[in-house]
C-alpha angles and dihedrals in degrees: 000000000000124000117254095199135007142183132188114238131185117233117225119196134184124225107202126185114234135189102242131130094222101044135019100206145016133216126219136163113253108169148356129225112217115221094012113165118240114275122243106254091222091056096069115196120349120227109225102174141331141201140175105324097347141078132188119216136180101227100181149314125266133182115251107211129196122205128197092227093058100056092112089061091047090051090050091051093047089055090063119094099251109014115223142222106218112220123200116202122190126201115258109252104188124073092244095044121105114253090258131027130196109251106167145348121202139166093208110096091199092058092046091051090060091062093056092071098076095060091213098084126074109229118183138149121237124195111277112240116241093248090054091049089056092046094050093043090052090050092050091047090052102043111021115114115191111234111214115230111251117195110216117232113241113240115230113246122242111234112181091194090065097045090264133234123278111267102170126355091213095053110098115238094009120119098014131089116252119216123220087247107062118223111265 
């Protein structure tokens, strides 16, 4: 599936000190920056601001992609107050990697949910900036096609004890009662 529209966004995470015997801090996404330029790989993470026990960093830039086939998920997200950009962070694996790395940003809650299954990634929604809300809404207005609800017809069950229902005329032994004494 190829993207129909895309936009680069900066990923902002918070590093917060915690009182825990096994770890001294946690990471979580807190914001996105629409239209952020790519970061220089030699720069590492960029400190944006800090306070008592917390720091906010831009850890990278990812491409947010919109697909025609996911407009129902986008509509669902836009109905939330506020809508979210779902950010997926992966743990850094190399010695010189930061502790967390941006992996993906999406505005489809169904896609984001799929990344929660591994247990290794951090997946959280951050409030969607106003300019992204307008961009996603315009995309939905342009490409969404309402799918009419179609109730499936229930198939009748075949119960050989009751003589059954005919499944297929050509299938031997189906659709006719069998006697205890088989035909010779």
